[in-house]
N, C-alpha and C positions, 0 to 999 in steps of 0.2 A: 504494500500500500504506500502511495506517495505521501511523504511528510509535508505538511503545510509550510510554505515559506513564511507566512505571517500568521500569528495566533494572537488574537485579542481576547482576553478572558476576564469577564466580570468587571469591565472597566467603569469606574466612576471618575468624573471630572468635576471640579468646582472652580468657579471664577471668584476672585477676591476672597477665597477661603469660605465663602458662604453660599453663593448661588450655585446649586448643583445642576449641571447641564446633561450629564450622562448618568444613567442609573443601571449599571451592570451590563453594559453592552458586550457581547461576545460575537466574534466572527472569525472566519478562516479564509485565507487566500492560498490556493495551491500554486505551485510553480507553473508559469506559462498559461495561466487562466485569466479571464476577465471577470471580475466580480463587481456587480452593481450595488451601490448603496443608495436606496431610494427613500423619499420622504418629502413632506412639505417644508416650507420655511419654518425654522425653529425646531425641527425634529432632532437635531444633533448631528447631522451629516458632516458639516464642516468642522465641528468640534472634534469629531472622531478622527478625521484626516489630520488635523493639526496636532492632536495628541500623538498620533503615530509618527508624524514627521518631526516632532519636537518643537514646532513653532508655537505651540500652546503657551510656552513660558513667556513669550512676548506679549501675551494677552492677559498677564497677571492671573493665569490659571494653572492648575496642576492636576495630575492624576492622584487621587486620594485613596483609591483602592483598586484592586485588580492588577492585571499584568499585560504587557505587550512583549511578545517574543518575535524576533526577526532572525531567520536563519539560525535558530536555536539560542540566541542571546537575548537577555532581558534589556529592553531599551526605554521603558517608561521614564519620563522626566529627564531624558538625556537631551543635550542641545542639538539644534538642527544640523550644524556642520558635521557632528559625529554621525548622525543618521544618514546624511548625504554620502559620507565616506563609506558607509556600509552598503550603499546602493539603493536607498530610499529617496526618491525625487518627487516633488510635488509641483503641479501646475496649478497655481492658486486661482480663485474665482475672479479676483480683481488684481490690478497692478501687475499685469502679466509680463510687460516688456518695459524697456527703458525708452520713453518716447522721444528723447532728444538724441538718441543714437540711431544710426542706420541699421538696416536688417543685418548686414554683415558685421557691424560693430557689436550688435546685440549678441550674436553668436560667438564673436571673438572674446568677449569679456567673461563668458562662462568658463569656469575652471573646476577641475576635480582631480584629487590625488589618485583617483581610480583610472584616469585616462592618460595613456602615453601619447607621445607626439604622433606615432604611426596610427594608433587607434583614433586619435582625434580627426585625422584626415579622412579616415574611412567613415567616421560618424558624420562629419560635415557632408560628405558625399551622400550618405543615407538621408540626411535632412533635405537636401535639395532634390533628391530622387523621390522622396516621399511627398514633398510639397513643391512641385514644379513652379507654382506662381512665385515663390520666394526667390528662385534663381534669377528671375527677371526683375526683382525688386531689391537687389542687394544694396544699392546706393540710396534707397528711399528711407527717409526718417520713419521710424516705427510709429511715431505719433500720427502719421498721415495714412497709415494702413487702415483698411476696412476691419470690421470686427472679426470676420473669418480669417483674414490674413494675420491679424494679431494672435489669434488662437493658434494658427499654424506655427508662428514664430515662437510662441511660448512653449509649445510641444517640442519644437525643434531644439530650443535651448535645453530643455529637459533631456532630450536624447543625447546631447553632448556630455552629459554627466554620467552616461553609461549606466542607466538604472537597472536594477534587478526587479524593483517594484516601482512602477510609475503610477502616481496618484493624480487624478485629474478632477478638479472641483468645478462642476457645472459646465461641462463641455458645450452645451447648447444655449447657454444663457444669452439672450439678446440677438440670436442669429436666425436668419431665415431658414426654413426647413430644408431647402435644397443645399444650403451650405452645411447644415448639420449632418445630412445624409452623407455628403462627401467626406466630412471630417471623421465620422464614425467608421466609414469604410477604410480610410487611411490609417486610423488608429488600430484597427484589426490587423491590417497588413504589417504595421510596425511591430505589433506584438509577435506575429509569426516570424518575421525576419530577424528580430533581436532575441527571440526566445525569452521574453520577459513576462512578468505578471502585471496586470493593470487593475487598480481599484478605482472605479469610476463613480463619482458622486453626481446624482442627477435628480432633478424634480420631474423631468420628462421620462416617465417609465417606458414609453414606447421606444424611445431612442436607446435607452440603456439596455433593455431586455432584448433588443434586436441583436446585439453583439455580445452580450454577457453569457457566461457559462452558468453563473450562479448569482443569486440576488438576496439582499436583505432589505427589509422595509423597517425604517425607524419611525416611531411616533413618540413624542414627549421623552426623548432620551432613552428609549427602550427599543429592543428588537421586537416588533410586533409579528412579523412574518419572515420566513426564509425558505429557500428552495431553489431547485434548478430553474433557470430562466424560463424555459419552455413551460414548466408547471405553473410558475407565477403568472405568466401571461394568461393562463386559463382560469385563474382564481377569480371568482365573482367579486370579491372585495377589491382586488387590484383593478379589475375592469371598471368598476364603478368609481373608485377613488382616484385613479390615475389615468385610465384610458377612456373615460367619458361614456362608459356603458352601464346602464342601470342594472342594479343588482339587489333590490329589495332591502332586507334588514341586515345584509352582510356588513355594510359600512358601520352600522352601530355596533355590531359584534366586534369588528376589527378595532374600533376605538376602545371598546371595553377591555380587550386584551391588552392594548397599549397602556391603559390606565391601571391595569391590574384589578379591574372591578367586574370581570365577567362572572356571572353567577353559575 
């Protein structure tokens, strides 16, 4: 049986030592798989990613209980540079690029102790191969790029860190459906070509479950549902809550599970 690359077990996170954002979240990411983390605003998706990456410390927050293991090592409350060196790379929801630098300069400033000079050249080639529009925009300021082009550049910068686990926060946010379809297809190709795992945070369940192998649904800082992506797509509560398909009383039951009040 394949050992998980990432194991999050019973994770609790508190902001300012008082406001609890996660209540015992557990999840697994196997090597070379895409795992979707779904939920509405405030569900705890971004907090989970930032706890795994280590950036949560910049938010005056910390893991107060539970554990995070990556490639067998405990990493909860470790700084982001240490986790990046291990191979955990995050594409954040906002502030994805340096707007006053060109596309080429954005890629040049990315550095990682994991990447040799020869590897870097291969990874740069992969970026431009994966995102051909960027090859024609090398001298354009990143601040002048479209939303889709910025997302391409942000993922490209992450690729240059040679991740083992690539975490993407809200891939589809603010983008046209045709752009999102293109990005998800390219992300799946990158996963295969690099042999990496992807943890994808999304409000748009249709987008995430289209390319994911497995999914978790968060509500109110708890895992309310989990399962294979194909199975989740068929669940009535997912269809009603996230795919716009009516499903009777399942939505209320789903929320009851999340609140721990199901009778």
